[in-house]
C-alpha positions in Angstrom: 68.7 125.7 145.0 69.5 122.1 145.9 66.9 119.6 146.7 67.5 118.6 150.3 66.3 115.0 149.6 69.0 114.6 146.9 71.6 116.1 149.2 70.6 113.7 152.0 70.7 110.7 149.7 74.2 111.8 148.5 75.4 112.1 152.0 74.1 108.6 152.9 75.9 107.2 149.8 79.1 109.0 150.8 78.8 107.8 154.4 78.4 104.2 153.4 81.2 104.4 150.9 83.6 105.8 153.5 82.4 103.4 156.1 83.5 100.6 153.8 86.8 102.2 153.1 86.1 102.9 149.4 87.2 105.8 147.4 85.0 107.2 144.7 87.2 105.4 142.2 86.7 102.1 144.0 82.9 102.7 144.0 83.2 103.5 140.3 84.8 100.2 139.6 82.4 98.2 141.7 79.2 99.9 140.5 80.1 100.8 136.9 78.9 104.4 137.6 81.4 107.0 136.6 83.4 108.8 139.3 82.1 112.1 138.1 78.5 110.9 138.5 79.2 109.6 141.9 80.7 112.9 142.9 77.7 114.8 141.6 75.3 112.4 143.4 77.2 112.7 146.7 77.0 116.5 146.5 73.3 116.4 145.7 73.8 118.1 142.4 72.0 115.6 140.2 68.8 113.6 140.3 70.1 110.0 140.5 68.9 107.5 137.9 67.2 104.4 139.3 69.6 102.1 137.6 72.6 104.0 139.1 71.0 103.8 142.5 70.6 100.0 142.1 74.2 99.6 140.9 75.6 101.7 143.8 73.5 99.8 146.4 74.8 96.5 145.0 78.4 97.8 145.0 78.0 98.8 148.7 76.5 95.3 149.5 73.3 97.0 150.6 69.7 96.5 149.6 67.9 99.5 148.1 65.8 99.8 151.2 68.9 100.0 153.4 70.4 102.7 151.2 67.2 104.7 151.2 66.8 104.4 155.0 67.8 107.9 156.2 66.1 110.8 157.9 65.7 114.2 156.2 
């Protein structure tokens, strides 16, 4: 069973990525997080590492607080 919190975080990352017109490959280049990992994060299938979360937030030009600001 998926953790709803991880799913919601993944959806927020996906939303922000698409809002900025980025593909998963683009986000991979900007964040140095593999496309496969990004895909797994966006689907809520993995517990995201803190360092990956920081790299993704930076690649999306967001603060960590902004990225984590979503409702469950």
